[in-house]
Structures are given as structure tokens and as C-alpha cells.
Steps between C-alpha positions, in 0.01 A plus 500: 500500500739204506533499122647853508767387742585205277508722191723747682744226597492363145570849366797545732643164398448590134677836538784335693544241223523770234749693712718191537485428126613858433799450730585168333492656154720787616752255650500293179572811293789594729639147466475519119681834497774370730554193282515719188764722665704196606477351150610828341796523738596139429478557123719810527752306706499214248563743213783663691656162571470397133661827388784451748558144380505617138756767591712246685487259203609779265787596730625139514509473120715812468 
């Protein structure tokens, strides 16, 4: 009888561990997506800055 109690507790711990791992993976994916969005925004800003500097350099030569 005692072994069933122990197996039940082990099963609950096992299910809880899988549930936590699922949450961790979901949070990691959200972090990856956020970093990708931030990098894309930074790249766009860098390109805009470079284009503006090129325009300014052209205007100074004229």
C-alpha cells in the first residue's frame, strides 16, 4: 500500500517537472523573439542613420 503512495508522489513530482520545463521553454522562446525584434529595430535605425549621414555628406560637398 505504501508503494502506491510513493509512486503517486513521484508521479506528481514528475508531472510538475515537465510542466515547469514547458514554461521555461516558452519563456526562452519569448525572450528569443524579443531579442530578434530589438535587433531588427536597431538594424533599421542604424541603416537610417547611415543614410542620413550619407545625405549630409553629399549636401556639404555641394
